[in-house]
N, C-alpha and C positions, 0 to 999 in steps of 0.2 A: 307634370310638375313633380320634382323629386321630393321624397319624404325624408326629413332629417331624422337620423337615428339618435335617440336619447343616449345620454352617457351610460345609463344602466344597461342598455342593450348592446352598446358598442363593445366588440371583443377587446380584451386587454392587449396591450402592445406585446407582452411576453408570449401570450398564446398565439398571436398573429405571427410573430417571429418563429415560434416553434413549428407551426404548420407550414409556413411559406419557405423558411430557410433550411429546416432540417430534412425535408422531403422524406419523411419516415415511410418506409415500405411496409406493407402488411406482413407481419410475421417476424420482423426484425426485433421489435420491442413489444412486450405485452402491454396491456392497457395500464396496469399499475405502474410499470416502469416509465411509461410516457408521462403519467401524472407526476411522478417524482422528478423526472427531468425538468418538467415545467417549473418546479420549485427552484431549480438552479437559476432560471431566468428571473423569477419573481424576487429572489434574494440577491440578484445582481452578481452572482458568482460567475456565470458565463453569459456571453452575449450571442454566441453562435456555436452550434455543434458542427464539427468539420468532418472528420473521417476516422475510421478504425486504425489504431496504431499497434494494438497487441491483442491476441486472441488466446485465451487459456481454457483449461478444462472447466473452470468454474465461473469465469468472468471475462468480459471483453472490455478493453480500454479504448476510449475515444479521445481525440484531441478536440479541444474547444477554445474559441477566443475568450479571453478573460473578460469578466464583467467589471463594473465600477468598483466593487468591493474587494477586488483582488489586485495585488501588485504584479506586474509582469504582463506578458502578452498572451500567454496560453495557460490552460488548465487541463489536467488529465481527469477524465470522467470514467470511473470504473463501475461497470454495471454487472452485478452478480446475477447469473441466470437462475431463475426460480425452478426451472424444470430439471436441473441437473441432480442426479442421485448421489454424486460423489461427496456431497456435503455430509452425508451420514458418517463418512469416515473421519470427519473433522470433530465429531462429538467428543472424541478422546481429549481434544485440546480444550474442552469446555468443562467436562466432568472433573470436579475437584477444584475448579477455579471459584473462589468465593464470590466473584462477580456474577456467577450464574448458579444460584442456589437451586433452581428448578430447571431441568432440561426437558423440553417438549419434543416428542418424536414426530415433529411436523417439519417437512422440508421448508415450507414457507417461513416458519418461525426460526429455524436454524439459519437460513440464508440472511434474514433480516438481522438476527443477533450477530452473525459473523461480520456483516458490514459494520454494525455498531462497534463491535470488538476491534476491528481494524482501525476505525477512526480513533477510538480511545487509546489504543496502543501507539498510534502515530503521535497523539498528543503527548504521551509520556516520552517518546523519542525526541520530540521537539523540545520539551522541557529539559531533557538531559543533554541538549545541544549535540545530538548525534546527527551525522550526515544521512538524512532521510527526507522524503517528501513532506512538506507541510500540509496537514489536513485542513480543508476549508469548510466542508459541510457534508452531512450525510442525511439521507432520508430513505428508510426501508432498505432496498437493495442497491441504492445508488450512492456512490461516494465520489466527492470532488476533492482533488488534491493537487499539490504542486506538480507541474510538468517538469521533468528532468530531461533537458535536451537543448539543442541549438535550433533556432528558427522553428520549423515544423517537424524537425527530425529528432526522434527520441534517442536518448543516449544509448550506446551499445552495452550489451551485457558483458560482464567481466570475462566470461568464457570465450567471447568472440574477438578479443583484441590481444595484442602483445604489448605488455607494459615496458616502459623505459626504465622505471624505477620500482620494480616489484616489491623490494624490501620495504620501501616507504609506504606503498599501498597496503601491504599486509599489516604494518604497524598501525596505520589509520583504522583499518577494519577491526583489529583486536582491541584497540583503544575504545572504539565505539561499542564493542561488545561489553567491555568493562563498564562504560558509562551507563549502558542499559541496565546491567546488573546492579549497579549502585542505585538505580532508580527502580529496582525490584521488578525488572522485566527481562525475559529471555526470548530471543527471536524464535527459536525452535525449528527453523527450517533454513538456516544460513548455508549458502553455497554460492558457487560462481554463477548460478542461474538467477539468484535474487539480489545481485549487486549490479548497479549501472555505473559506468565510468563517464564522468562529465568533467571536462577541463582538468584531467589528471586526478580527480577526487572520486573515491568510491562512495556511492550512495546505496544504502541498504533499502530494499523495497519489500513489498508483500508481507505485511505484519499481521494478517488475519489470524494466523495460528499462534502468534506470540502469547506467552503465558506469564503471569506474575510469579514471583519466587515462592509463593505459598502453594503453587500447584504441586501435587505429589510427584510429578515426573520432571519438575523444572530443572533439577541438577543433571538428570540424565540427558535432557534436551540440550543443556548448556555444553556438556562434554561432547555431545554429538556435533553441535555447531562448531566448536573449536577444532574437533578432528576433521570435519569436512573441509573447512576453509584452509587449515594448515596443510592437509593432505593434498589439496589442489595446488597450492604453491610449491609443495615439495615435488609433485609430479611434473609440473610445467616449468618451474624456474629453479629446481634443485635447492630450494630454501628449506633447510632442516630446522625444525623446532620441536621441542619436547612438549607433547600435548598436556601432560600432567603439570609441568612447570607453568605453561600458559594458563591452565585452569586455575592453579593456585594464585597466579598473578591477577586474574579476572575477579576472583572472589575475595581478593585482598589479603590473602594469607602468606604472600611472598612479596613483600614490598621491595626486596632487593633485586628481584628479577627485572631485567631490562630487555625490551624487544629490539 
């Protein structure tokens, strides 16, 4: 005769789905990351983790089916690797930021704060109505955000396509840089690598290193962002823009300048 399992002993639906559907291989995710991924199920952010769509030096991005609390079909799940040592180089983007009055020289702490920082920066971008992924949830080193792409295919990087209307795209990017600055945020790593093209619209991604305008190097980072993106369009599309004029336009000191 079968013994009925009481409700308290029965595994939760989310944990069952995580174990049965994700098929996590040993070594792919550490124990802490697995526990944090479970939270995405619990909070109905995702219903199924699918496959790897991007691999970087500091984080891997997975495609997931959206849960009940998310509009749309898919969610991007960004998992920052705890063991990476490159996060120590990111401390420069935190020192001087009033949001981080105390910096701990712990990889675990830095990774978790970096994830939290990207979530907060994406919230600012969303409030500024910038073309960027909508952040949904974060826990420790796991960040869930809007998937930019068609079907299960992630949108291509700006560097990998040829634009039909490059002037229009550049104008949109610089307009978004200005909107970010108006909301006291500087991306600090803007380039053709950190922009995805979706249905003709450029979406700025990777906001972990973004700093608020009170950061001591904010204006230097802003000028570098403007130089990097305008230089790319100059090299590839022969679109010439004056970096200083664009900079003055972004910070609001040249209202007559037109892109």
